[in-house]
DRENVEX-869355 format. One record per atom (N, C-alpha, C, O): residue number from 1; residue in one letter; atom name; x, y, z. Coordinates in steps of 0.05 Angstrom, whole numbers, plus 5000, padded with zeros to 4 digits. Atoms other than C-alpha are relative to their C-alpha. Example, Ala and Ser with C-alpha at 12.3 -4.5 7.8 and 13.67 -1.06 7.14 Angstrom:
[1 A N [5018 4976 5000]],
[1 A CA [5246 4910 5156]],
[1 A C [5018 5024 5000]],
[1 A O [5039 5024 5013]],
[2 S N [4984 4976 4999]],
[2 S CA [5273 4979 5143]],
[2 S C [4985 5022 5014]],
[2 S O [4995 5044 5018]],
This chain:
[1 M N [4989 5017 4979]],
[1 M CA [2286 9143 6061]],
[1 M C [5026 5012 5010]],
[1 M O [5042 5022 4994]],
[2 T N [4976 4989 4988]],
[2 T CA [2340 9166 6108]],
[2 T C [5021 4978 5003]],
[2 T O [5014 4956 5012]],
[3 R N [4979 5020 4998]],
[3 R CA [2406 9129 6104]],
[3 R C [5011 5000 5028]],
[3 R O [5011 5021 5041]],
[4 D N [4989 5002 4973]],
[4 D CA [2438 9104 6168]],
[4 D C [5027 5015 5002]],
[4 D O [5045 5009 4987]],
[5 T N [4975 4986 4993]],
[5 T CA [2491 9151 6196]],
[5 T C [5018 5006 4976]],
[5 T O [5040 4994 4974]],
[6 I N [4984 4992 5023]],
[6 I CA [2517 9183 6132]],
[6 I C [5026 5011 5010]],
[6 I O [5027 5028 5028]],
[7 N N [4973 4990 4993]],
[7 N CA [2592 9195 6136]],
[7 N C [5012 5013 4975]],
[7 N O [4999 5017 4955]],
[8 N N [4987 4987 5022]],
[8 N CA [2643 9226 6090]],
[8 N C [5019 4981 4985]],
[8 N O [5037 4991 4972]],
[9 K N [4983 5019 5013]],
[9 K CA [2675 9162 6064]],
[9 K C [4990 4993 4972]],
[9 K O [4966 4986 4969]],
[10 V N [5007 5007 5028]],
[10 V CA [2676 9149 5989]],
[10 V C [5018 4978 4991]],
[10 V O [5043 4979 4995]],
[11 L N [4985 5023 5010]],
[11 L CA [2697 9083 5958]],
[11 L C [5003 5004 4970]],
[11 L O [4984 5005 4955]],
[12 L N [4994 4999 5028]],
[12 L CA [2731 9089 5890]],
[12 L C [5004 4972 4990]],
[12 L O [5024 4959 4998]],
[13 L N [4999 5028 5009]],
[13 L CA [2719 9023 5854]],
[13 L C [5019 4996 4977]],
[13 L O [5026 4973 4970]],
[14 D N [4982 5001 5023]],
[14 D CA [2764 9039 5795]],
[14 D C [5021 5021 5003]],
[14 D O [5017 5041 5018]],
[15 A N [4979 4979 5001]],
[15 A CA [2828 9078 5783]],
[15 A C [4988 5023 4984]],
[15 A O [4976 5019 4963]],
[16 N N [5011 4976 5014]],
[16 N CA [2809 9149 5763]],
[16 N C [5022 5021 4999]],
[16 N O [5044 5018 5011]],
[17 H N [4982 4978 5001]],
[17 H CA [2844 9213 5746]],
[17 H C [5003 5012 5028]],
[17 H O [4984 5014 5043]],
[18 H N [4995 4991 4973]],
[18 H CA [2877 9242 5808]],
[18 H C [4984 5025 5008]],
[18 H O [4979 5030 5031]],
[19 I N [5016 4976 4994]],
[19 I CA [2836 9306 5802]],
[19 I C [4974 4993 5013]],
[19 I O [4964 5008 5031]],
[20 L N [5026 5009 4988]],
[20 L CA [2772 9268 5820]],
[20 L C [5004 4996 5030]],
[20 L O [4988 5007 5046]],
[21 E N [4995 5004 4972]],
[21 E CA [2801 9245 5886]],
[21 E C [5007 5026 5015]],
[21 E O [4998 5030 5037]],
[22 Q N [4992 4974 4988]],
[22 Q CA [2831 9314 5899]],
[22 Q C [4975 5017 5005]],
[22 Q O [4972 5029 5026]],
[23 R N [5024 4984 4997]],
[23 R CA [2764 9348 5887]],
[23 R C [4981 4989 5022]],
[23 R O [4969 5004 5037]],
[24 L N [5016 5012 4979]],
[24 L CA [2727 9299 5932]],
[24 L C [5013 5007 5027]],
[24 L O [4998 5013 5046]],
[25 A N [4987 4993 4975]],
[25 A CA [2779 9311 5987]],
[25 A C [4996 5029 5007]],
[25 A O [4991 5036 5030]],
[26 D N [5005 4972 4996]],
[26 D CA [2772 9386 5978]],
[26 D C [4971 5005 5010]],
[26 D O [4967 5025 5024]],
[27 A N [5028 4997 4992]],
[27 A CA [2697 9377 5988]],
[27 A C [4995 4986 5027]],
[27 A O [4972 4986 5037]],
[28 G N [5003 5011 4974]],
[28 G CA [2710 9341 6054]],
[28 G C [4996 4970 5001]],
[28 G O [4990 4959 5022]],
[29 F N [5003 5029 5001]],
[29 F CA [2707 9268 6032]],
[29 F C [5027 4986 5004]],
[29 F O [5047 4997 4995]],
[30 R N [4976 5017 4998]],
[30 R CA [2757 9214 6051]],
[30 R C [4996 4978 4980]],
[30 R O [4976 4963 4981]],
[31 C N [5002 5020 5021]],
[31 C CA [2770 9169 5991]],
[31 C C [5017 4976 5005]],
[31 C O [5040 4978 5014]],
[32 D N [4985 5025 4998]],
[32 D CA [2791 9096 5993]],
[32 D C [5000 4987 4973]],
[32 D O [4979 4986 4959]],
[33 Y N [4998 5016 5025]],
[33 Y CA [2816 9056 5933]],
[33 Y C [5017 4976 5006]],
[33 Y O [5039 4978 5016]],
[34 F N [4985 5025 4996]],
[34 F CA [2837 8983 5936]],
[34 F C [5003 4988 4972]],
[34 F O [4984 4978 4961]],
[35 D N [4996 5010 5027]],
[35 D CA [2869 8961 5871]],
[35 D C [4997 4970 4997]],
[35 D O [4994 4960 4975]],
[36 E N [5003 5029 5000]],
[36 E CA [2863 8888 5891]],
[36 E C [4973 4992 5011]],
[36 E O [4969 4969 5019]],
[37 L N [5026 5006 4989]],
[37 L CA [2790 8892 5913]],
[37 L C [4986 4978 4986]],
[37 L O [4984 4978 4961]],
[38 T N [5016 5022 5011]],
[38 T CA [2749 8829 5903]],
[38 T C [4971 5004 5008]],
[38 T O [4965 5020 5025]],
[39 L N [5029 4997 4993]],
[39 L CA [2673 8822 5904]],
[39 L C [4995 4992 5029]],
[39 L O [4980 5006 5042]],
[40 P N [5005 5006 4972]],
[40 P CA [2674 8786 5971]],
[40 P C [5009 5022 5019]],
[40 P O [4996 5029 5039]],
[41 H N [4990 4979 4983]],
[41 H CA [2717 8841 6001]],
[41 H C [4982 5025 4997]],
[41 H O [4977 5039 5017]],
[42 L N [5018 4977 5004]],
[42 L CA [2672 8895 5970]],
[42 L C [4975 4996 5017]],
[42 L O [4966 5015 5030]],
[43 K N [5024 5005 4984]],
[43 K CA [2611 8862 6002]],
[43 K C [5006 5003 5030]],
[43 K O [4988 5011 5045]],
[44 H N [4993 4997 4972]],
[44 H CA [2648 8862 6069]],
[44 H C [5003 5029 5009]],
[44 H O [4996 5036 5031]],
[45 I N [4995 4972 4992]],
[45 I CA [2666 8936 6068]],
[45 I C [4980 5021 4990]],
[45 I O [4981 5043 5000]],
[46 I N [5018 4980 5012]],
[46 I CA [2611 8970 6028]],
[46 I C [4982 5014 5020]],
[46 I O [4974 5037 5015]],
[47 G N [5017 4988 4980]],
[47 G CA [2570 8984 6090]],
[47 G C [5013 5023 5015]],
[47 G O [4999 5038 5029]],
[48 E N [4986 4978 4987]],
[48 E CA [2623 9034 6114]],
[48 E C [4999 5026 4984]],
[48 E O [5007 5047 4995]],
[49 Y N [4997 4977 5018]],
[49 Y CA [2614 9083 6056]],
[49 Y C [4973 5013 4994]],
[49 Y O [4952 5001 4992]],
[50 S N [5024 4984 5007]],
[50 S CA [2565 9139 6041]],
[50 S C [5000 5006 4970]],
[50 S O [4980 5015 4959]],
[51 G N [4998 4995 5029]],
[51 G CA [2590 9146 5969]],
[51 G C [5017 4979 4986]],
[51 G O [5036 4968 4997]],
[52 I N [4984 5018 5017]],
[52 I CA [2616 9102 5913]],
[52 I C [5004 5013 4973]],
[52 I O [4985 5025 4962]],
[53 I N [4994 4991 5028]],
[53 I CA [2650 9123 5848]],
[53 I C [5008 4975 4985]],
[53 I O [5027 4960 4993]],
[54 V N [4995 5025 5016]],
[54 V CA [2650 9068 5795]],
[54 V C [5002 5006 4971]],
[54 V O [4989 5025 4961]],
[55 R N [4999 4999 5029]],
[55 R CA [2669 9060 5723]],
[55 R C [4986 4975 4989]],
[55 R O [4964 4977 4978]],
[56 S N [5012 5025 5009]],
[56 S CA [2656 8987 5706]],
[56 S C [5011 4976 5013]],
[56 S O [5005 4953 5005]],
[57 R N [4986 5023 4988]],
[57 R CA [2697 8943 5752]],
[57 R C [4980 4980 5013]],
[57 R O [4984 4956 5011]],
[58 F N [5020 5017 4986]],
[58 F CA [2637 8917 5792]],
[58 F C [4972 5007 4991]],
[58 F O [4966 5030 4985]],
[59 R N [5029 4995 5003]],
[59 R CA [2562 8910 5781]],
[59 R C [4989 5007 5027]],
[59 R O [4994 4992 5047]],
[60 L N [5012 4992 4975]],
[60 L CA [2525 8946 5835]],
[60 L C [4970 4993 4998]],
[60 L O [4953 5010 4993]],
[61 D N [5028 5010 5001]],
[61 D CA [2462 8903 5837]],
[61 D C [4988 4999 5028]],
[61 D O [5001 5005 5047]],
[62 K N [5014 5001 4975]],
[62 K CA [2411 8892 5891]],
[62 K C [5015 4984 5021]],
[62 K O [5016 4991 5045]],
[63 D N [4985 5018 4982]],
[63 D CA [2453 8836 5922]],
[63 D C [5023 5015 5014]],
[63 D O [5027 5011 5038]],
[64 V N [4978 4984 4988]],
[64 V CA [2511 8885 5934]],
[64 V C [4988 5024 5014]],
[64 V O [4997 5030 5037]],
[65 L N [5010 4975 4988]],
[65 L CA [2470 8948 5948]],
[65 L C [4985 4996 5026]],
[65 L O [4984 5014 5042]],
[66 T N [5014 5005 4974]],
[66 T CA [2429 8916 6004]],
[66 T C [5019 5001 5024]],
[66 T O [5011 5005 5046]],
[67 L N [4980 5000 4979]],
[67 L CA [2494 8913 6044]],
[67 L C [5010 5029 5005]],
[67 L O [5025 5033 5025]],
[68 A N [4990 4973 4998]],
[68 A CA [2507 8988 6035]],
[68 A C [4980 5018 5015]],
[68 A O [4967 5035 5004]],
[69 K N [5020 4986 4983]],
[69 K CA [2466 9015 6093]],
[69 K C [5004 5030 5003]],
[69 K O [4985 5044 5009]],
[70 K N [4995 4971 4997]],
[70 K CA [2500 9084 6094]],
[70 K C [5002 5014 4973]],
[70 K O [5006 5038 4972]],
[71 L N [4996 4989 5026]],
[71 L CA [2502 9094 6019]],
[71 L C [4980 5022 4993]],
[71 L O [4956 5018 4994]],
[72 A N [5017 4977 5008]],
[72 A CA [2476 9162 5997]],
[72 A C [5002 5006 4970]],
[72 A O [4983 5017 4959]],
[73 F N [4997 4994 5029]],
[73 F CA [2504 9167 5926]],
[73 F C [5019 4981 4987]],
[73 F O [5037 4969 4999]],
[74 I N [4982 5015 5018]],
[74 I CA [2536 9130 5868]],
[74 I C [5006 5019 4977]],
[74 I O [4987 5029 4964]],
[75 G N [4991 4985 5023]],
[75 G CA [2576 9168 5816]],
[75 G C [5011 4981 4980]],
[75 G O [5029 4965 4986]],
[76 R N [4990 5018 5022]],
[76 R CA [2588 9133 5749]],
[76 R C [5018 5017 4982]],
[76 R O [5009 5036 4970]],
[77 V N [4981 4986 5018]],
[77 V CA [2650 9156 5711]],
[77 V C [4995 4988 4972]],
[77 V O [5007 4967 4965]],
[78 G N [5007 5010 5026]],
[78 G CA [2621 9147 5642]],
[78 G C [4972 5010 4992]],
[78 G O [4958 5023 5008]],
[79 A N [5025 4990 5011]],
[79 A CA [2560 9160 5599]],
[79 A C [4975 4986 5011]],
[79 A O [4955 4999 5018]],
[80 G N [5024 5015 4992]],
[80 G CA [2511 9105 5620]],
[80 G C [4999 4993 5029]],
[80 G O [5018 4998 5044]],
[81 M N [5004 5010 4972]],
[81 M CA [2485 9075 5684]],
[81 M C [4999 4970 5001]],
[81 M O [4990 4958 5021]],
[82 E N [5000 5029 5000]],
[82 E CA [2494 9003 5663]],
[82 E C [5018 4990 5023]],
[82 E O [5038 5002 5030]],
[83 G N [4985 5012 4978]],
[83 G CA [2518 8959 5719]],
[83 G C [4991 5010 5027]],
[83 G O [5001 5001 5048]],
[84 I N [5010 4990 4975]],
[84 I CA [2480 8998 5772]],
[84 I C [4970 4996 5000]],
[84 I O [4956 5003 4981]],
[85 D N [5029 5004 4997]],
[85 D CA [2411 8978 5797]],
[85 D C [4987 5026 5008]],
[85 D O [4982 5031 5031]],
[86 V N [5010 4974 4995]],
[86 V CA [2382 9047 5790]],
[86 V C [4972 4999 5013]],
[86 V O [4966 5016 5030]],
[87 D N [5027 5003 4988]],
[87 D CA [2311 9024 5808]],
[87 D C [5003 4995 5030]],
[87 D O [4988 5007 5046]],
[88 Y N [4995 5006 4972]],
[88 Y CA [2337 8996 5874]],
[88 Y C [5009 5026 5014]],
[88 Y O [4999 5033 5035]],
[89 C N [4989 4975 4988]],
[89 C CA [2375 9061 5887]],
[89 C C [4977 5020 5004]],
[89 C O [4976 5033 5025]],
[90 K N [5023 4981 4998]],
[90 K CA [2313 9104 5873]],
[90 K C [4982 4993 5023]],
[90 K O [4973 5011 5038]],
[91 S N [5018 5008 4979]],
[91 S CA [2271 9063 5920]],
[91 S C [5012 5001 5028]],
[91 S O [4998 4998 5047]],
[92 H N [4986 4999 4974]],
[92 H CA [2323 9069 5975]],
[92 H C [5014 5027 5005]],
[92 H O [5030 5029 5023]],
[93 G N [4990 4973 4996]],
[93 G CA [2340 9143 5969]],
[93 G C [5030 5003 4994]],
[93 G O [5042 5021 5005]],
[94 I N [4972 4998 5008]],
[94 I CA [2408 9132 5937]],
[94 I C [5001 5016 4974]],
[94 I O [4990 5007 4954]],
[95 C N [4998 4983 5023]],
[95 C CA [2425 9188 5888]],
[95 C C [5021 4988 4981]],
[95 C O [5043 4981 4989]],
[96 C N [4982 5010 5020]],
[96 C CA [2456 9164 5823]],
[96 C C [5005 5022 4979]],
[96 C O [4987 5035 4970]],
[97 F N [4993 4980 5021]],
[97 F CA [2493 9209 5774]],
[97 F C [5023 4989 4984]],
[97 F O [5038 4972 4993]],
[98 N N [4979 5009 5017]],
[98 N CA [2541 9201 5717]],
[98 N C [5015 5024 4988]],
[98 N O [5007 5047 4991]],
[99 A N [4984 4979 5014]],
[99 A CA [2593 9240 5676]],
[99 A C [5000 4993 4971]],
[99 A O [5020 4983 4961]],
[100 P N [5002 5009 5028]],
[100 P CA [2569 9231 5604]],
[100 P C [5021 5012 4982]],
[100 P O [5026 5001 4961]],
[101 E N [4980 4988 5018]],
[101 E CA [2622 9278 5575]],
[101 E C [5028 4996 5011]],
[101 E O [5047 5009 5002]],
[102 G N [4974 5004 4987]],
[102 G CA [2679 9253 5619]],
[102 G C [5022 4990 4982]],
[102 G O [5045 4996 4988]],
[103 N N [4979 5011 5017]],
[103 N CA [2715 9218 5563]],
[103 N C [5000 5013 4972]],
[103 N O [5012 5001 4954]],
[104 R N [5002 4988 5027]],
[104 R CA [2700 9265 5505]],
[104 R C [5027 5008 4988]],
[104 R O [5029 5007 4964]],
[105 N N [4974 4992 5010]],
[105 N CA [2773 9288 5499]],
[105 N C [5017 4976 4993]],
[105 N O [5039 4979 4982]],
[106 A N [4984 5024 5005]],
[106 A CA [2797 9216 5495]],
[106 A C [4998 4990 4972]],
[106 A O [5014 4973 4963]],
[107 V N [5005 5010 5027]],
[107 V CA [2770 9205 5425]],
[107 V C [5016 5017 4980]],
[107 V O [5014 5011 4956]],
């Protein structure tokens, strides 16, 4: 499935290490982070983004993902894909990936 008018906007749903945002910017993405983001606000703006980076702040279920008409990818900062409706993503051409070793030095 082709996503509608893919752009270079990425929504960061959680605070992350500054290097992540820097690397995305170096790759040509514009990153937005709202530290006071609520679920209603997320539902209002999610349609503007082609990418989402999430840790665990929000569940990205079918109810939320159906509003994300331009979404091409979801990156999960962490080992699992819990909180993301991966089946919905697969059926709608949204690539999902994670960083399973991202916190290995934290232990």
